[in-house]
C-alpha positions as CSV (number, residue, x, y, z in Angstrom):
1,M,54.0,71.3,64.6
2,K,54.5,71.6,68.4
3,N,57.6,69.4,68.2
4,I,59.1,71.5,65.5
5,L,58.5,74.6,67.5
6,D,60.0,73.0,70.6
7,M,63.0,72.0,68.6
8,K,63.5,75.5,67.2
9,N,63.4,76.8,70.8
10,K,66.0,74.3,71.8
11,I,68.2,75.3,68.8
12,F,67.7,78.9,69.8
13,I,68.8,78.2,73.4
14,V,71.9,76.4,72.2
15,I,72.8,79.4,69.9
16,T,72.3,81.8,72.8
17,F,74.3,79.6,75.1
18,I,77.2,79.4,72.6
19,S,77.0,83.2,72.3
20,L,77.3,83.7,76.0
21,I,80.4,81.5,76.1
22,T,82.0,83.3,73.2
23,K,81.4,86.8,74.6
24,A,82.2,85.6,78.2
25,Q,80.1,88.2,79.8
26,D,80.0,88.6,83.6
27,I,77.2,87.8,86.0
28,H,75.3,90.8,87.2
29,F,72.2,91.8,89.1
30,S,69.4,94.3,88.3
31,Q,69.7,95.8,91.8
32,F,73.2,97.0,91.0
33,N,73.2,99.5,93.9
34,E,73.0,96.4,96.2
35,T,76.2,94.8,94.6
36,P,78.7,97.6,95.2
37,V,81.9,95.6,95.2
38,L,80.7,93.7,92.1
39,I,80.6,97.1,90.3
40,N,83.6,98.8,91.8
41,P,86.1,97.7,94.5
42,A,86.7,101.3,95.4
43,M,83.1,101.5,96.7
44,S,84.0,99.4,99.8
45,C,83.8,101.2,103.2
46,T,83.2,104.7,101.8
47,A,79.6,105.0,103.2
48,F,79.7,102.3,106.0
49,D,82.2,100.9,108.4
50,T,80.7,97.4,107.9
51,R,78.3,96.2,105.2
52,I,77.1,92.7,104.4
53,I,74.9,92.1,101.4
54,A,73.3,88.8,100.2
55,N,71.8,88.6,96.7
56,Y,69.7,86.1,94.8
57,K,68.4,86.1,91.2
58,N,66.3,83.6,89.3
59,Q,66.0,84.3,85.6
60,W,64.7,82.9,82.3
61,A,62.6,80.1,83.9
62,S,60.0,80.5,81.1
63,V,62.7,79.9,78.4
64,T,65.0,77.2,79.7
65,S,66.4,75.8,82.9
66,P,66.5,78.9,85.3
67,F,69.6,81.0,85.4
68,Q,70.3,81.2,89.1
69,T,72.8,83.6,90.6
70,Y,73.5,84.1,94.3
71,G,76.2,85.4,96.5
72,I,77.4,87.4,99.4
73,S,79.8,90.4,99.9
74,I,81.4,91.5,103.2
75,E,83.1,94.9,103.7
76,R,85.0,96.2,106.7
77,A,86.8,99.5,107.3
78,L,90.3,99.0,108.9
79,K,91.8,101.4,111.5
80,H,89.0,103.9,110.8
81,L,88.9,105.2,114.4
82,K,92.7,105.8,114.5
83,L,93.0,107.7,111.3
84,K,90.9,110.8,110.8
85,K,91.9,111.8,107.3
86,A,92.5,108.5,105.7
87,Y,91.9,104.8,106.3
88,T,91.8,101.5,104.5
89,G,89.1,98.9,103.9
90,M,88.8,95.4,102.6
91,S,86.1,93.3,101.0
92,L,85.4,89.6,100.4
93,S,82.8,88.5,97.8
94,I,81.7,85.1,96.7
95,Y,79.2,84.6,93.9
96,N,77.9,81.5,92.2
97,D,76.0,81.3,88.9
98,K,74.3,78.4,87.0
99,A,73.0,79.2,83.5
100,G,70.8,77.2,81.1
101,D,70.2,73.6,80.3
102,A,73.9,72.8,80.2
103,G,74.5,74.2,83.6
104,L,77.2,76.8,82.6
105,G,78.6,77.6,86.0
106,S,80.7,80.3,87.5
107,L,82.0,80.2,91.1
108,M,83.8,83.5,91.8
109,A,85.7,84.5,94.9
110,N,87.4,87.9,95.2
111,L,89.3,89.8,97.9
112,G,89.5,93.6,97.6
113,F,91.5,96.4,99.3
114,N,91.0,100.1,99.0
115,A,92.4,103.3,100.5
116,V,90.0,106.1,101.4
117,I,91.0,109.8,101.8
118,K,88.7,112.4,103.3
119,T,89.2,115.4,101.0
120,G,86.7,117.6,102.7
121,Q,84.1,117.8,105.4
122,Y,81.6,115.8,103.3
123,E,83.8,114.2,100.7
124,K,85.9,111.1,100.2
125,L,88.1,109.8,97.4
126,S,88.8,106.1,97.2
127,A,91.0,103.8,95.1
128,G,90.5,100.1,95.2
129,I,92.0,96.9,93.7
130,G,90.9,93.3,93.9
131,G,91.9,89.8,92.8
132,G,90.6,86.3,93.0
133,I,89.7,83.2,91.1
134,N,86.8,82.1,88.9
135,Y,86.0,78.4,88.5
136,R,84.0,77.8,85.3
137,T,82.1,74.6,84.6
138,I,79.8,73.1,82.0
139,N,77.9,69.8,81.6
140,P,78.3,68.9,77.9
141,S,76.1,65.8,78.1
142,K,73.1,68.1,78.6
143,L,73.6,70.1,75.4
144,Q,71.2,69.5,72.5
145,W,72.4,70.0,68.9
146,E,70.6,70.5,65.6
147,S,72.3,67.4,64.2
148,Q,70.3,65.3,66.8
149,Y,67.0,66.4,65.2
150,N,65.7,63.4,63.3
151,G,63.1,65.3,61.2
152,S,60.3,65.4,63.8
153,V,61.7,65.2,67.3
154,Y,65.0,65.5,69.2
155,D,66.7,62.1,69.5
156,A,69.4,61.9,72.2
157,T,70.7,58.6,70.7
158,I,71.9,60.4,67.6
159,V,75.6,61.2,67.8
160,S,75.9,65.0,67.6
161,G,79.4,65.1,66.2
162,E,80.2,67.9,68.6
163,S,82.9,67.7,71.4
164,T,83.9,69.8,74.4
165,P,87.6,69.1,75.2
166,R,87.1,70.1,78.9
167,S,84.2,70.7,81.2
168,S,85.9,73.0,83.7
169,F,88.8,75.5,84.1
170,L,90.2,78.0,86.6
171,Q,90.8,81.7,85.9
172,A,92.8,84.3,87.9
173,D,91.1,87.6,87.7
174,F,91.9,91.2,88.7
175,V,89.9,94.4,89.0
176,G,90.6,98.1,89.9
177,G,88.5,101.2,90.3
178,L,88.2,104.8,91.6
179,A,85.2,106.3,93.4
180,Y,84.1,109.7,94.8
181,H,81.7,109.8,97.8
182,Y,79.8,112.8,99.0
183,A,77.4,113.0,101.9
184,K,75.8,116.1,103.5
185,S,72.7,115.8,105.7
186,E,71.2,117.2,108.8
187,R,72.0,115.6,112.2
188,H,68.3,115.7,113.1
189,I,66.6,113.2,110.9
190,S,63.3,115.1,110.7
191,A,64.8,117.6,108.4
192,Q,65.6,115.1,105.6
193,D,67.2,117.7,103.3
194,G,70.5,115.9,102.9
195,T,72.3,115.0,99.7
196,K,74.5,111.9,99.2
197,F,76.0,110.5,96.0
198,D,78.6,108.1,94.7
199,I,80.3,108.2,91.3
200,G,83.0,106.0,90.0
201,I,84.8,104.1,87.2
202,S,86.2,100.6,87.2
203,A,88.0,98.0,85.0
204,F,87.6,94.2,85.2
205,H,89.6,91.4,83.7
206,Y,92.4,93.8,82.7
207,N,94.7,90.7,82.8
208,M,92.6,89.3,80.0
209,P,92.3,85.7,81.4
210,T,91.9,82.8,79.1
211,Y,88.3,81.8,78.6
212,S,87.7,78.6,76.6
213,F,86.2,75.1,77.1
214,A,87.8,74.1,73.8
215,N,91.5,74.9,74.7
216,S,91.4,77.6,72.0
217,G,93.3,80.1,74.0
218,D,90.5,82.7,73.6
219,K,90.8,85.6,76.0
220,Q,88.0,87.1,78.1
221,F,87.2,90.6,77.2
222,A,88.1,93.4,79.6
223,K,85.1,95.1,81.1
224,F,84.8,98.8,81.9
225,A,82.1,100.3,84.1
226,A,80.9,103.9,85.0
227,H,78.3,104.4,87.7
228,A,76.5,107.1,89.7
229,N,73.8,107.0,92.3
230,F,72.2,109.9,94.3
231,D,70.1,110.3,97.4
232,I,68.5,113.7,97.3
233,G,66.3,114.6,100.3
234,I,63.4,117.1,99.9
235,K,63.4,119.6,102.7
236,N,60.7,119.0,105.4
237,A,58.9,116.6,103.1
238,G,60.1,113.2,104.6
239,V,60.8,112.0,101.1
240,A,63.9,111.6,98.9
241,I,64.6,111.0,95.2
242,V,67.2,108.2,94.5
243,P,68.3,108.1,90.8
244,S,71.0,105.8,89.6
245,L,73.0,105.0,86.4
246,L,75.3,102.2,85.4
247,Y,77.0,101.8,82.1
248,M,79.2,98.8,81.3
249,R,81.1,97.8,78.2
250,Q,82.7,94.4,77.6
251,G,84.2,93.7,74.1
252,P,81.5,94.2,71.5
253,S,78.7,94.2,74.2
254,Q,77.4,97.1,76.2
255,E,74.8,97.6,78.8
256,T,73.1,100.7,80.2
257,N,70.9,100.7,83.3
258,V,69.1,103.9,84.4
259,G,66.2,104.4,86.9
260,C,65.0,106.1,90.0
261,L,63.5,105.2,93.4
262,F,61.2,107.4,95.4
263,K,61.9,107.0,99.2
264,Y,59.3,107.8,101.9
265,I,60.4,108.0,105.5
266,I,57.8,106.0,107.5
267,Q,59.3,106.7,110.9
268,D,62.1,108.9,112.2
269,Q,64.6,107.7,114.7
270,S,64.4,109.3,118.2
271,V,67.4,111.7,118.2
272,Y,68.6,111.2,121.8
273,T,67.4,107.8,123.0
274,G,67.6,105.8,119.8
275,I,64.5,103.8,121.0
276,K,62.6,104.6,117.9
277,K,64.3,103.1,114.9
278,P,64.2,104.8,111.4
279,C,62.1,103.1,108.8
280,A,61.7,103.9,105.1
281,I,60.3,102.4,101.9
282,A,61.5,103.2,98.4
283,I,59.6,102.3,95.2
284,G,60.5,102.9,91.6
285,A,61.7,101.3,88.4
286,F,64.8,100.9,86.2
287,Y,65.3,100.3,82.5
288,R,68.1,98.1,81.1
289,V,68.2,99.6,77.6
290,G,66.9,97.3,74.9
291,D,66.4,94.4,77.4
292,A,64.1,94.9,80.4
293,I,61.9,97.2,82.6
294,I,62.6,96.5,86.2
295,P,60.0,97.5,88.9
296,S,61.8,97.7,92.3
297,L,61.1,98.0,96.0
298,L,63.5,98.6,98.8
299,F,62.4,98.5,102.5
300,Q,64.8,99.8,105.1
301,Y,64.7,99.5,108.9
302,D,67.5,100.8,111.0
303,K,70.7,99.0,109.8
304,Y,68.8,96.5,107.6
305,A,67.5,96.7,104.1
306,F,65.5,94.2,102.0
307,G,65.1,94.7,98.2
308,V,63.0,92.9,95.6
309,S,62.7,93.5,91.9
310,Y,61.4,91.8,88.7
311,D,62.8,91.9,85.2
312,I,60.0,92.4,82.6
313,N,61.7,91.4,79.3
314,T,61.4,93.8,76.4
315,S,64.0,92.4,74.0
316,Q,63.7,90.3,70.9
317,L,63.5,87.3,73.3
318,T,60.0,88.5,74.3
319,G,58.4,86.0,71.8
320,V,59.8,83.1,73.7
321,S,60.0,84.6,77.2
322,K,56.4,86.1,77.1
323,A,58.0,89.2,78.8
324,K,59.0,87.0,81.8
325,G,62.5,87.8,83.0
326,G,63.8,87.3,86.5
327,L,62.9,87.7,90.2
328,E,65.6,89.1,92.4
329,F,66.1,89.6,96.1
330,S,68.7,91.4,98.2
331,L,69.3,91.6,102.0
332,R,71.7,94.1,103.6
333,F,73.2,94.9,107.0
334,N,75.4,97.9,107.6
335,T,76.8,100.2,110.3
336,S,77.7,103.8,109.6
337,P,81.2,105.3,110.4
338,G,81.9,107.3,113.5
339,Y,78.6,106.8,115.3
340,G,77.4,105.1,118.4
341,K,74.3,102.9,118.7
342,S,71.8,105.7,118.6
343,L,73.3,107.3,115.5
344,G,74.4,104.4,113.3
345,N,71.9,103.9,110.5
346,S,71.7,104.1,106.7
347,L,68.5,106.0,106.3
348,T,69.0,109.5,107.7
349,K,72.2,110.2,109.5
350,P,75.1,112.2,108.0
351,T,78.2,110.3,107.1
352,Y,80.5,112.5,109.1
353,K,80.6,114.1,112.6
């Protein structure tokens, strides 16, 4: 009986794997606020002059070979100090993904550019475009098929009758987006009554690149995303509410993420000397509709931030996954625009002079 159940699980994994190939969905992280250029290229350099973020996710270890995704993004504002009303920015992102028993791989490298216009004392509009390559791979020899089931166990010596014409291919990919950034906060960090938010829309794969290991000419679905995140300080309380929303649609598939963090300021920065560095911790949870509940924690110290989250699976896969989803980490470094050493931090300072 155990062998039969194991075989059914293997068949289920193969079906799921084929489904992923057919729909050609993108890699993504639960901590979507810590993957800004993966969500929208227009998000680059709107809140920070420089931002570097590293991400890692390990998922579905309880079901199959772990799905491992990791990468890094680097953003840098250009000519920011010379242009008061408008400036440009650029980003470089590299992500690698390995999924399932057959090692479905994706190595993605993208270069992005955006133009940022200051439309008011606290407001910015940004338009961004990006392009790059995606190298897709698979190891067909590791796939297991129902035809290799001999009635009691899986037998690798049985010819499956299945074939994969190619094990890798290269895609050219393009993305574009628009974003609005607002930031108003007190210069003195003890007040903590500032409000910041970003909203935006983006489109990915609008060139509809070919996606097929079988030379079928199938096109990858274009993906559209809408996102919003807020940081609302509560006056004289030393706390802030940080709600976020992300909606994505790709072909017949859609995904909605919604949640909120509650941020507590552990230590203010000394206003004049900068000797004391700001420190905060944020705790909360997100819900990926129909799929997972995601408890999350974000620790911030001066220009650095460390995030950790865990996906608790709630979908129909729960029977196999036992509610185990994925562990995820993020590490960020950033510098704020227009500030010297004593004023450059991501926790409490206003975005503008």
